[in-house]
C-alpha positions, 0 to 999 in steps of 0.5 A, a space after each residue: 700843155 696848151 689850152 687846146 690840148 687840155 682835157 680836164 679829166 679825172 683819174 679813172 679811179 677818182 672817187 668824189 667825196 661829199 659835196 659840201 661847203 657851198 653857200 646854201 640859198 632858197 631859190 623859190 624865196 629868191 623869186 619871191 624877193 624879186 617880185 617883192 622888190 618891184 612892189 616896194 620900189 615906189 614905197 607903197 604896197 597896194 591891194 592889187 600888188 598884195 594879191 600878186 604876191 599871194 598868188 605867186 606864193 601859192 603857185 610856188 608853194 611857199 610858207 606864208 609865215 616865212 614869206 612875211 618874215 622875208 618881207 619884213 627883212 626886205 622892207 627894213 633894208 629898203 627903209 634903212 637905205 632910202 630913209 623912208 617908211 613903206 606904206 602897206 595899203 593892202 587890206 591884210 588882217 595881220 599885225 604890223 611887222 616886228 622891229 628890233 628895239 634899241 639894244 639895252 644895257 647888258 645885264 646877262 653874265 655872259 655879256 658882262 664877262 665879255 665886257 670885262 674881257 674887252 676892257 682887260 685886253 684894251 688895257 693890255 694893248 695900251 701897256 704893250 704899246 707903251 712897252 714897244 715905244 720904250 723899246 724903240 726909244 732904247 734902240 734909237 740911242 744905240 750904236 748903229 752897226 748896220 754897216 758892219 757885215 755880220 757873219 751869216 749863220 750856217 744852215 743846219 742841213 740836219 735840222 728840218 724844223 729850223 729849216 722849215 722855220 727859216 723858209 716860213 720866215 723868208 721863202 726866198 732864202 735860197 740857201 735854206 731851200 738848198 738845204 731842205 732839198 738835200 735833207 729830203 733827198 737823204 730821207 728819200 722823200 721824192 715828193 717834198 724834194 720835188 716841191 722844193 725844187 719847184 720853188 727854187 726853179 721859180 726863183 731861178 736859184 736851182 742848181 743842175 740837180 734840182 733842175 733835173 728833179 723839177 723837170 723829171 717829175 713835172 707833169 705835162 698834163 694837169 693833176 689827176 687825183 684819186 680823191 677829192 678834198 674833204 671838208 676836214 682837209 679844207 679846214 685843217 690843211 687848205 685854210 690859211 693859218 690866219 683865217 680864224 674859223 669862228 669868223 667864217 662860221 658866223 658869216 656862213 650863217 647869215 650869208 644867204 640873208 645878206 645875198 637876198 638884201 644885196 640883190 634887192 639893193 642892186 635891183 633897186 639901184 639898177 645895178 644887177 648884171 643881166 646874163 644872156 641865156 644864150 651864153 650859159 654853158 653846159 659843162 657836159 657838152 661844151 667845147 669851151 676849155 675854161 668851162 670844162 676846167 671849172 667843172 673838173 675843178 669843182 669835183 676835185 675841191 668837193 664842191 658844186 660848180 655854179 652856173 657858168 656863162 661865157 661872156 667875151 665882152 667881160 674883160 676880166 677872168 671871172 666874176 660872181 654875178 649875184 642871183 638866186 642862185 648866184 652864177 659866174 661869168 667867164 671873161 675874155 682873159 680866161 676864154 683865150 690865151 690861158 694855159 691849162 694850169 693858168 685856167 686851173 688856178 683861176 677856177 680853183 681860186 674862184 670856186 673857193 669864194 663860193 664856200 659858205 665861209 667866204 661868200 660874204 666877202 664877194 658880196 661885201 668886199 670892204 672891211 667896214 662892211 664886213 665889220 657891220 655884218 659881223 656885229 649884226 650877226 653877233 647881236 642876233 646871237 646875243 641881243 644884249 651885246 653892248 654897242 655904242 650909239 653910233 655903232 647901233 645906228 649902223 648895226 641894228 638896221 642890218 640885224 633887222 634885215 637879216 634876222 627875219 630871214 633866218 630859221 630858228 636853227 640858224 639863230 641857235 647856231 649864232 648863239 653858239 658861235 657867239 659863246 665860242 667867240 667870247 671863249 676865244 677872246 671876243 676879238 678879231 681883225 676882219 681886215 686880217 681875216 679878209 687877207 687870209 681868205 684871199 690867201 686860202 683861195 690862192 692856195 686852192 688855185 695852186 693845188 689844182 694848177 700845181 705850178 707856181 709860174 702859172 699862179 704868178 702869171 695870173 696874179 701879175 695880170 691882176 696886179 697890172 690891172 690893179 695898178 692901172 685902175 688904182 695907180 698902185 702896184 698890187 702886193 704880188 710879191 707877198 702873194 707869191 711868198 705865201 704860195 711858196 711857203 705853202 708849197 714847201 709846207 707839211 700841209 701841202 705835202 699832206 694834201 698831195 698825199 690825200 689826193 693821190 698826186 704825191 710823187 712816189 
């Protein structure tokens, strides 16, 4: 289906479920933050500027105590970034803002238990690395039989578990995919049979029967589900298996505070993108297909769509523009030349970024930045968290900028998340988590696009851009391998049944 033919409508019996999962933020506090950032730009708060702040707070009906906490956080972030101390010359009869003292040596039993666990795991890693080195040394002196052709193991047509394992390991294993197709045909599972045929067609490895199955049930139009993705389905079926839930839950508590801090930093550095109000789109009346697609996609994913701006001067597909609330601007690559399925993939993947577990990655894309925020969140959940002096210098200012903005209930959530994090081992790999979230977002896009080739087209365009900008090829093959594994998985089959798009 061409872009101009797409209607982006839902099934007549479509029932939108609970709208949840989006990052939450305080719009009024964001307006106050904008004014406060301007006030402290010169490092001084005068009485006149204090009067302006108080007047705005009164006009917006904001709590003065909460605003003083917000000011403390913004001031701490500013002082840490510019290495200065802001002078408040206003005649306000208030005690000086509280600061986070250097963290003391841990004394509580939970932290001590965590320290013991970390030491044990570090020692175990050393032992495993030594064992691996010994094993590699033994392999290096063995005879090399690489030139001897080993007989290929037969594919067990009647063993779905073994076939699924092989395809997970190598989604380009055409022989195993053929066997899966025959197995699902025998079982009368047309939907899973069609999913396998789609992968084989994408790989140009489908036989005549598989091509016929793929072509017969291939939808010319977009999917028209009868239900939206539930929160449970997101976490159990759509999230990538390597996306550790506890990490996302910790980030979800502090992401609103991180957004406020990021906004202030960008405003001071004159890096905020100014959106043209004339480019803002109304999904109910617009004729721009990309905008209609986002509105359609958000309902299926059980989310709110951000404010959308059509900006042909932006060269990319779509990007989040920080603000309170944040918005998205759709660029030239999505505004023209894209098929309906490609737009669906772009929309689904971008909207998945707006989930509260993932949004921090748009604000802080580097693994090092994510690590600093993660440790700051843990230190708020447990102030006795043992940190080295070097790490403290990085983490304490971030915690100082986040904690005052958090409500007491949010701090309690962090305490609970900290205890659960310790119970689950007290270790994580944020680089691996970040890659897994990228895989989750691509899966959300594929669920809506319902077409591997369309996902490939979008990802290959991005890979070409990355190669031009960075001098290297983006891992397109690895991304497509994950999507192919997803298409033939039990999770995908269950999702299709829940949404009412499975082939009967």
